[in-house]
NUDREN-983962 format. One record per atom (N, C-alpha, C): z, x, y; atom name. Coordinates in nm, 2 decimals, decimal comma, padded with zeros to 4 digits, m for minus. Atoms other than C-alpha are relative to their C-alpha. Layout:
N
SITE|w|u|v|bakol
SITE|Z|X|Y|CA
...
//
This chain:
164
SITE|w|u|v|bakol
SITE|m00,07|00,11|00,06|N
SITE|m00,30|02,38|00,60|CA
SITE|m00,09|m00,12|m00,01|C
SITE|00,08|00,12|00,02|N
SITE|m00,48|02,08|00,46|CA
SITE|00,09|m00,12|00,00|C
SITE|m00,08|00,13|m00,01|N
SITE|m00,34|01,74|00,55|CA
SITE|m00,08|m00,11|m00,06|C
SITE|00,06|00,12|00,06|N
SITE|m00,42|01,43|00,35|CA
SITE|00,07|m00,12|00,04|C
SITE|m00,06|00,13|m00,04|N
SITE|m00,35|01,09|00,49|CA
SITE|m00,06|m00,11|m00,08|C
SITE|00,06|00,11|00,08|N
SITE|m00,54|00,90|00,22|CA
SITE|00,11|m00,08|m00,07|C
SITE|m00,09|00,09|00,08|N
SITE|m00,37|00,60|00,06|CA
SITE|m00,07|m00,01|m00,14|C
SITE|00,05|00,01|00,14|N
SITE|m00,41|00,56|m00,32|CA
SITE|00,02|m00,14|m00,06|C
SITE|m00,02|00,13|00,05|N
SITE|m00,27|00,22|m00,39|CA
SITE|00,05|m00,09|00,11|C
SITE|m00,03|00,09|m00,11|N
SITE|m00,27|m00,06|m00,13|CA
SITE|00,04|m00,14|m00,06|C
SITE|m00,05|00,14|00,04|N
SITE|m00,07|m00,39|m00,18|CA
SITE|m00,02|m00,09|00,12|C
SITE|00,01|00,10|m00,11|N
SITE|m00,16|m00,69|00,03|CA
SITE|00,05|m00,13|m00,05|C
SITE|m00,06|00,13|00,04|N
SITE|00,03|m01,02|00,03|CA
SITE|m00,07|m00,11|00,07|C
SITE|00,07|00,11|m00,06|N
SITE|m00,14|m01,35|00,09|CA
SITE|00,09|m00,13|m00,02|C
SITE|m00,07|00,13|00,01|N
SITE|00,00|m01,70|00,15|CA
SITE|m00,09|m00,11|00,04|C
SITE|00,09|00,11|m00,04|N
SITE|m00,31|m01,89|00,25|CA
SITE|m00,02|m00,01|00,15|C
SITE|00,01|00,01|m00,15|N
SITE|m00,26|m01,84|00,63|CA
SITE|m00,12|00,09|00,05|C
SITE|00,11|m00,07|m00,07|N
SITE|m00,52|m01,71|00,87|CA
SITE|00,04|00,15|00,02|C
SITE|m00,05|m00,14|m00,02|N
SITE|m00,30|m01,40|00,94|CA
SITE|m00,01|00,08|m00,13|C
SITE|00,00|m00,06|00,13|N
SITE|m00,28|m01,32|00,57|CA
SITE|m00,15|00,03|m00,04|C
SITE|00,14|m00,03|00,03|N
SITE|m00,66|m01,35|00,53|CA
SITE|m00,06|00,12|00,08|C
SITE|00,04|m00,12|m00,07|N
SITE|m00,71|m01,10|00,81|CA
SITE|00,05|00,12|m00,06|C
SITE|m00,06|m00,11|00,07|N
SITE|m00,47|m00,87|00,63|CA
SITE|m00,09|00,04|m00,12|C
SITE|00,08|m00,03|00,12|N
SITE|m00,68|m00,90|00,31|CA
SITE|m00,13|00,07|00,05|C
SITE|00,12|m00,06|m00,05|N
SITE|m01,00|m00,82|00,51|CA
SITE|00,02|00,14|00,04|C
SITE|m00,03|m00,14|m00,04|N
SITE|m00,85|m00,51|00,66|CA
SITE|00,04|00,08|m00,12|C
SITE|m00,04|m00,07|00,12|N
SITE|m00,69|m00,41|00,33|CA
SITE|m00,13|00,04|m00,08|C
SITE|00,13|m00,03|00,07|N
SITE|m01,04|m00,42|00,17|CA
SITE|m00,07|00,11|00,07|C
SITE|00,07|m00,11|m00,07|N
SITE|m01,18|m00,20|00,44|CA
SITE|00,08|00,13|m00,01|C
SITE|m00,08|m00,12|00,01|N
SITE|m00,89|00,05|00,42|CA
SITE|m00,01|00,05|m00,15|C
SITE|00,01|m00,04|00,14|N
SITE|m00,91|00,06|00,04|CA
SITE|m00,14|00,06|m00,03|C
SITE|00,14|m00,06|00,02|N
SITE|m01,29|00,12|00,05|CA
SITE|m00,01|00,13|00,06|C
SITE|00,00|m00,13|m00,06|N
SITE|m01,25|00,40|00,30|CA
SITE|00,08|00,11|m00,07|C
SITE|m00,09|m00,10|00,06|N
SITE|m00,97|00,57|00,11|CA
SITE|m00,03|00,01|m00,15|C
SITE|00,02|00,00|00,14|N
SITE|m01,12|00,51|m00,24|CA
SITE|00,13|m00,04|m00,07|C
SITE|m00,13|00,04|00,05|N
SITE|m00,79|00,34|m00,31|CA
SITE|m00,01|m00,12|m00,09|C
SITE|m00,02|00,12|00,08|N
SITE|m00,68|00,08|m00,57|CA
SITE|00,06|m00,10|00,10|C
SITE|m00,05|00,11|m00,08|N
SITE|m00,61|m00,26|m00,42|CA
SITE|00,06|m00,11|m00,09|C
SITE|m00,06|00,11|00,07|N
SITE|m00,37|m00,52|m00,54|CA
SITE|00,03|m00,11|00,10|C
SITE|m00,02|00,12|m00,09|N
SITE|m00,37|m00,87|m00,38|CA
SITE|00,09|m00,09|m00,07|C
SITE|m00,11|00,08|00,06|N
SITE|m00,06|m01,07|m00,45|CA
SITE|00,04|m00,12|00,09|C
SITE|m00,06|00,12|m00,06|N
SITE|00,09|m01,41|m00,37|CA
SITE|00,13|m00,03|m00,07|C
SITE|m00,13|00,03|00,06|N
SITE|00,45|m01,47|m00,42|CA
SITE|00,04|m00,14|00,05|C
SITE|m00,03|00,14|m00,03|N
SITE|00,53|m01,84|m00,44|CA
SITE|00,15|m00,02|00,00|C
SITE|m00,15|00,02|m00,01|N
SITE|00,88|m01,92|m00,32|CA
SITE|00,03|m00,15|m00,02|C
SITE|m00,03|00,13|00,04|N
SITE|00,97|m02,23|m00,51|CA
SITE|00,12|m00,07|00,07|C
SITE|m00,12|00,05|m00,07|N
SITE|01,30|m02,27|m00,33|CA
SITE|m00,04|m00,06|00,13|C
SITE|00,04|00,06|m00,13|N
SITE|01,11|m02,35|m00,01|CA
SITE|m00,07|m00,13|m00,02|C
SITE|00,06|00,13|00,03|N
SITE|00,94|m02,64|m00,19|CA
SITE|00,09|m00,10|m00,06|C
SITE|m00,09|00,10|00,06|N
SITE|01,25|m02,81|m00,32|CA
SITE|00,01|m00,12|00,09|C
SITE|m00,01|00,13|m00,07|N
SITE|01,28|m03,17|m00,22|CA
SITE|m00,13|m00,06|00,04|C
SITE|00,13|00,05|m00,04|N
SITE|00,91|m03,22|m00,19|CA
SITE|m00,06|m00,10|m00,11|C
SITE|00,06|00,08|00,10|N
SITE|00,86|m03,42|m00,51|CA
SITE|00,10|m00,08|m00,08|C
SITE|m00,09|00,09|00,07|N
SITE|01,01|m03,65|m00,77|CA
SITE|00,06|00,06|m00,13|C
SITE|m00,05|m00,05|00,13|N
SITE|01,06|m03,44|m01,09|CA
SITE|00,11|00,11|00,03|C
SITE|m00,11|m00,10|m00,02|N
SITE|01,39|m03,25|m01,12|CA
SITE|m00,03|00,12|m00,09|C
SITE|00,01|m00,12|00,07|N
SITE|01,35|m02,89|m01,22|CA
SITE|00,11|00,10|00,06|C
SITE|m00,10|m00,10|m00,04|N
SITE|01,65|m02,65|m01,20|CA
SITE|00,10|m00,07|00,10|C
SITE|m00,11|00,05|m00,09|N
SITE|01,87|m02,71|m00,89|CA
SITE|m00,05|m00,10|00,10|C
SITE|00,05|00,09|m00,10|N
SITE|01,64|m02,94|m00,69|CA
SITE|m00,12|m00,08|m00,06|C
SITE|00,11|00,08|00,04|N
SITE|01,34|m03,17|m00,70|CA
SITE|m00,13|00,07|00,04|C
SITE|00,13|m00,06|m00,02|N
SITE|00,99|m03,03|m00,73|CA
SITE|m00,10|m00,08|m00,07|C
SITE|00,11|00,07|00,07|N
SITE|00,67|m03,21|m00,81|CA
SITE|m00,09|00,10|m00,07|C
SITE|00,08|m00,10|00,08|N
SITE|00,50|m03,01|m01,09|CA
SITE|m00,15|m00,01|00,04|C
SITE|00,14|00,01|m00,04|N
SITE|00,16|m03,15|m00,99|CA
SITE|m00,02|00,07|00,13|C
SITE|00,01|m00,06|m00,13|N
SITE|00,22|m03,02|m00,63|CA
SITE|00,00|00,16|m00,02|C
SITE|00,00|m00,14|00,03|N
SITE|00,31|m02,67|m00,77|CA
SITE|m00,13|00,05|m00,06|C
SITE|00,13|m00,03|00,07|N
SITE|00,00|m02,67|m00,99|CA
SITE|m00,11|00,00|00,10|C
SITE|00,10|00,01|m00,11|N
SITE|m00,21|m02,77|m00,69|CA
SITE|00,00|00,12|00,09|C
SITE|m00,02|m00,12|m00,09|N
SITE|m00,07|m02,49|m00,47|CA
SITE|m00,04|00,12|m00,08|C
SITE|00,04|m00,11|00,08|N
SITE|m00,11|m02,24|m00,75|CA
SITE|m00,15|00,01|m00,02|C
SITE|00,15|00,01|00,02|N
SITE|m00,47|m02,35|m00,81|CA
SITE|m00,07|00,05|00,12|C
SITE|00,07|m00,04|m00,13|N
SITE|m00,56|m02,30|m00,44|CA
SITE|00,02|00,15|00,02|C
SITE|m00,02|m00,14|m00,01|N
SITE|m00,40|m01,96|m00,44|CA
SITE|m00,08|00,08|m00,10|C
SITE|00,08|m00,07|00,10|N
SITE|m00,58|m01,86|m00,76|CA
SITE|m00,15|00,01|00,05|C
SITE|00,13|00,00|m00,06|N
SITE|m00,91|m01,96|m00,60|CA
SITE|m00,02|00,11|00,11|C
SITE|00,00|m00,09|m00,11|N
SITE|m00,83|m01,76|m00,29|CA
SITE|00,01|00,14|m00,05|C
SITE|m00,01|m00,13|00,05|N
SITE|m00,73|m01,46|m00,49|CA
SITE|m00,13|00,05|m00,07|C
SITE|00,13|m00,03|00,07|N
SITE|m01,05|m01,47|m00,70|CA
SITE|m00,11|00,03|00,10|C
SITE|00,10|m00,03|m00,11|N
SITE|m01,26|m01,49|m00,38|CA
SITE|00,02|00,13|00,06|C
SITE|m00,03|m00,13|m00,06|N
SITE|m01,08|m01,20|m00,23|CA
SITE|m00,03|00,12|m00,09|C
SITE|00,03|m00,10|00,09|N
SITE|m01,11|m00,99|m00,54|CA
SITE|m00,15|00,03|m00,01|C
SITE|00,14|m00,01|00,00|N
SITE|m01,48|m01,06|m00,55|CA
SITE|m00,05|00,07|00,13|C
SITE|00,04|m00,06|m00,13|N
SITE|m01,52|m00,97|m00,18|CA
SITE|00,03|00,15|00,00|C
SITE|m00,04|m00,14|00,00|N
SITE|m01,33|m00,64|m00,24|CA
SITE|m00,10|00,08|m00,09|C
SITE|00,09|m00,07|00,09|N
SITE|m01,56|m00,55|m00,53|CA
SITE|m00,14|00,01|00,06|C
SITE|00,13|00,00|m00,07|N
SITE|m01,87|m00,64|m00,33|CA
SITE|00,00|00,11|00,11|C
SITE|m00,01|m00,10|m00,11|N
SITE|m01,74|m00,41|m00,05|CA
SITE|00,01|00,14|m00,06|C
SITE|00,00|m00,13|00,06|N
SITE|m01,72|m00,12|m00,30|CA
SITE|00,14|00,05|m00,05|C
SITE|m00,13|m00,04|00,06|N
SITE|m01,35|m00,12|m00,40|CA
SITE|m00,01|m00,01|m00,15|C
SITE|00,03|00,00|00,14|N
SITE|m01,37|m00,02|m00,76|CA
SITE|00,12|m00,05|m00,09|C
SITE|m00,11|00,05|00,08|N
SITE|m01,02|m00,11|m00,88|CA
SITE|00,08|m00,10|00,09|C
SITE|m00,07|00,12|m00,07|N
SITE|m00,89|m00,45|m00,76|CA
SITE|00,07|m00,08|m00,11|C
SITE|m00,07|00,09|00,09|N
SITE|m00,62|m00,65|m00,93|CA
SITE|00,06|m00,11|00,09|C
SITE|m00,07|00,11|m00,07|N
SITE|m00,45|m00,97|m00,83|CA
SITE|00,11|m00,06|m00,09|C
SITE|m00,11|00,05|00,07|N
SITE|m00,13|m01,14|m00,92|CA
SITE|00,07|m00,12|00,08|C
SITE|m00,08|00,11|m00,06|N
SITE|00,06|m01,47|m00,85|CA
SITE|00,13|00,00|m00,08|C
SITE|m00,13|00,01|00,07|N
SITE|00,43|m01,48|m00,92|CA
SITE|00,09|m00,09|00,08|C
SITE|m00,10|00,08|m00,06|N
SITE|00,72|m01,70|m00,84|CA
SITE|00,12|00,09|00,03|C
SITE|m00,12|m00,08|m00,03|N
SITE|01,02|m01,54|m00,66|CA
SITE|00,02|00,00|00,15|C
SITE|m00,03|m00,02|m00,14|N
SITE|01,15|m01,42|m00,33|CA
SITE|m00,10|00,09|00,06|C
SITE|00,11|m00,09|m00,06|N
SITE|00,85|m01,29|m00,12|CA
SITE|00,06|00,13|00,06|C
SITE|m00,05|m00,12|m00,07|N
SITE|01,07|m01,05|00,08|CA
SITE|00,03|00,11|m00,10|C
SITE|m00,04|m00,11|00,09|N
SITE|01,22|m00,86|m00,22|CA
SITE|m00,12|00,04|m00,09|C
SITE|00,11|m00,03|00,08|N
SITE|00,90|m00,88|m00,42|CA
SITE|m00,10|00,09|00,07|C
SITE|00,09|m00,08|m00,08|N
SITE|00,68|m00,74|m00,14|CA
SITE|00,05|00,13|00,04|C
SITE|m00,06|m00,13|m00,06|N
SITE|00,92|m00,48|m00,01|CA
SITE|00,04|00,09|m00,11|C
SITE|m00,06|m00,09|00,10|N
SITE|01,06|m00,35|m00,34|CA
SITE|m00,06|m00,01|m00,14|C
SITE|00,04|00,01|00,14|N
SITE|00,96|m00,48|m00,68|CA
SITE|m00,15|00,03|m00,02|C
SITE|00,14|m00,03|00,02|N
SITE|00,58|m00,49|m00,65|CA
SITE|m00,04|00,14|00,04|C
SITE|00,03|m00,13|m00,03|N
SITE|00,55|m00,16|m00,47|CA
SITE|00,04|00,10|m00,11|C
SITE|m00,05|m00,08|00,11|N
SITE|00,76|00,00|m00,75|CA
SITE|m00,09|m00,02|m00,13|C
SITE|00,08|00,03|00,12|N
SITE|00,55|m00,17|m01,02|CA
SITE|m00,14|00,06|00,01|C
SITE|00,14|m00,05|m00,02|N
SITE|00,21|m00,06|m00,87|CA
SITE|m00,01|00,14|00,05|C
SITE|00,01|m00,13|m00,06|N
SITE|00,30|00,27|m00,72|CA
SITE|m00,07|00,00|00,14|C
SITE|00,06|00,02|m00,13|N
SITE|00,21|00,14|m00,38|CA
SITE|00,04|00,10|00,11|C
SITE|m00,03|m00,09|m00,11|N
SITE|00,18|00,38|m00,08|CA
SITE|m00,03|m00,07|00,13|C
SITE|00,02|00,07|m00,12|N
SITE|00,07|00,12|00,17|CA
SITE|00,01|m00,15|m00,03|C
SITE|m00,01|00,15|00,01|N
SITE|00,17|m00,25|00,21|CA
SITE|m00,07|m00,05|00,13|C
SITE|00,06|00,06|m00,12|N
SITE|m00,05|m00,46|00,44|CA
SITE|00,03|m00,15|00,00|C
SITE|m00,04|00,14|m00,01|N
SITE|00,07|m00,80|00,56|CA
SITE|m00,05|m00,06|00,14|C
SITE|00,04|00,06|m00,12|N
SITE|m00,05|m01,05|00,82|CA
SITE|00,13|m00,02|00,09|C
SITE|m00,11|00,02|m00,09|N
SITE|00,17|m01,09|01,13|CA
SITE|00,05|m00,14|m00,02|C
SITE|m00,06|00,13|00,02|N
SITE|00,40|m01,38|01,10|CA
SITE|m00,05|m00,10|00,10|C
SITE|00,04|00,10|m00,09|N
SITE|00,30|m01,71|01,25|CA
SITE|00,13|m00,07|00,06|C
SITE|m00,13|00,06|m00,05|N
SITE|00,67|m01,80|01,31|CA
SITE|00,03|00,04|00,14|C
SITE|m00,04|m00,03|m00,13|N
SITE|00,81|m01,82|01,65|CA
SITE|00,14|00,07|m00,01|C
SITE|m00,13|m00,07|00,00|N
SITE|01,13|m01,63|01,76|CA
SITE|00,11|m00,07|m00,07|C
SITE|m00,10|00,08|00,05|N
SITE|01,36|m01,91|01,67|CA
SITE|m00,01|m00,01|m00,16|C
SITE|00,03|00,01|00,15|N
SITE|01,20|m01,96|01,32|CA
SITE|00,04|00,13|m00,07|C
SITE|m00,03|m00,13|00,06|N
SITE|01,23|m01,59|01,25|CA
SITE|00,15|00,03|00,00|C
SITE|m00,15|m00,02|00,00|N
SITE|01,60|m01,59|01,35|CA
SITE|00,06|m00,09|m00,11|C
SITE|m00,06|00,09|00,10|N
SITE|01,67|m01,89|01,13|CA
SITE|m00,04|00,03|m00,14|C
SITE|00,05|m00,01|00,14|N
SITE|01,45|m01,82|00,83|CA
SITE|m00,02|00,15|m00,04|C
SITE|00,04|m00,14|00,02|N
SITE|01,37|m01,45|00,87|CA
SITE|m00,14|00,01|m00,03|C
SITE|00,15|m00,02|00,02|N
SITE|01,02|m01,31|00,86|CA
SITE|m00,02|00,09|m00,12|C
SITE|00,03|m00,09|00,12|N
SITE|00,88|m01,17|00,53|CA
SITE|m00,05|00,13|00,06|C
SITE|00,06|m00,12|m00,05|N
SITE|00,69|m00,92|00,74|CA
SITE|00,11|00,09|00,06|C
SITE|m00,11|m00,08|m00,06|N
SITE|01,00|m00,81|00,93|CA
SITE|00,09|00,06|m00,11|C
SITE|m00,08|m00,05|00,11|N
SITE|01,20|m00,77|00,61|CA
SITE|m00,07|00,11|m00,07|C
SITE|00,08|m00,10|00,07|N
SITE|00,92|m00,57|00,44|CA
SITE|00,00|00,13|00,09|C
SITE|00,00|m00,11|m00,08|N
SITE|00,90|m00,34|00,74|CA
SITE|00,13|00,08|00,00|C
SITE|m00,13|m00,06|00,00|N
SITE|01,27|m00,28|00,74|CA
SITE|00,04|00,06|m00,14|C
SITE|m00,05|m00,04|00,13|N
SITE|01,31|m00,23|00,36|CA
SITE|m00,10|00,07|m00,09|C
SITE|00,10|m00,07|00,09|N
SITE|00,99|m00,09|00,21|CA
SITE|00,02|00,15|00,00|C
SITE|m00,01|m00,15|00,01|N
SITE|00,99|00,27|00,09|CA
SITE|m00,14|00,07|00,01|C
SITE|00,13|m00,06|m00,02|N
SITE|00,63|00,32|00,18|CA
SITE|m00,05|m00,05|00,14|C
SITE|00,05|00,04|m00,13|N
SITE|00,41|00,27|00,49|CA
SITE|m00,03|m00,15|m00,01|C
SITE|00,03|00,14|m00,02|N
SITE|00,37|m00,09|00,61|CA
SITE|m00,09|m00,02|00,12|C
SITE|00,09|00,03|m00,11|N
SITE|00,08|m00,21|00,83|CA
SITE|00,00|m00,15|00,02|C
SITE|00,00|00,14|m00,03|N
SITE|00,12|m00,55|01,00|CA
SITE|m00,13|m00,02|00,08|C
SITE|00,13|00,03|m00,05|N
SITE|m00,22|m00,69|01,08|CA
SITE|00,01|m00,10|00,11|C
SITE|00,00|00,09|m00,11|N
SITE|m00,26|m00,85|01,42|CA
SITE|m00,15|m00,03|00,05|C
SITE|00,14|00,01|m00,05|N
SITE|m00,64|m00,81|01,47|CA
SITE|m00,10|m00,01|m00,11|C
SITE|00,10|00,01|00,11|N
SITE|m00,96|m00,87|01,28|CA
SITE|m00,05|00,14|m00,04|C
SITE|00,05|m00,13|00,05|N
SITE|m01,16|m00,60|01,10|CA
SITE|m00,07|00,08|00,11|C
SITE|00,06|m00,07|m00,12|N
SITE|m01,32|m00,51|01,44|CA
SITE|00,11|00,04|00,10|C
SITE|m00,12|m00,03|m00,09|N
SITE|m00,97|m00,46|01,59|CA
SITE|00,00|m00,08|00,12|C
SITE|00,00|00,10|m00,11|N
SITE|m01,03|m00,76|01,81|CA
SITE|00,12|m00,09|m00,01|C
SITE|m00,12|00,09|00,01|N
SITE|m00,72|m00,97|01,90|CA
SITE|m00,05|m00,14|m00,04|C
SITE|00,04|00,14|00,04|N
SITE|m00,73|m01,31|01,74|CA
SITE|00,09|m00,10|00,07|C
SITE|m00,07|00,11|m00,05|N
SITE|m00,61|m01,64|01,87|CA
SITE|00,08|m00,07|m00,11|C
SITE|m00,08|00,07|00,10|N
SITE|m00,33|m01,82|01,69|CA
SITE|m00,02|m00,15|00,01|C
SITE|00,02|00,14|m00,02|N
SITE|m00,47|m02,15|01,80|CA
SITE|m00,10|m00,05|m00,11|C
//
C-alpha cells in the first residue's frame, strides 16, 4: 500500500503580525518540499476599523486614507512574500487581498475557491480574555475548516519564539 501525505495547495493567511510572518515562512518551506501551489492571503476586516476616521462609509466611520495605507502595506508584504516563495523554488504562488470576515474567508470560502488541502496560520497573539471576547481567527479556522490546519508557533527551524 502506498501512502501519500503530500499537500497540493497550501493557503496561508497574513495580517502583518510576527506570528503570521512565521506562518508564511513555514508555508513556503512546506510548499517547496511538497511541490505544492501556495496562496498567500490577507483578509481585511473593515468592521474592526470602524470609528477610526472621519469619513462615513456604510454603517460607521472609516478614514479612506487609513484603509488605503493599510492595504498598501499589506500589498507590499504580499509582494515580498511571493518573491521569497519563488526564490525558494515554489513554482506556483498567488496572493490576494480581500475585505470580509477573516474567519469565514479563511475557514470556508478561500479553501473552496483554491482547492486548499492545508491552511497555515500564525498562532494568535490574543490572550485568553481577548479570545473569549473577540474569538480567535485561528481557533475558528481549526474548528470549521474542512481540510488540515497547521497553527505555527515556531520558526522555520522549529525553535520556539518569544512573543516579546
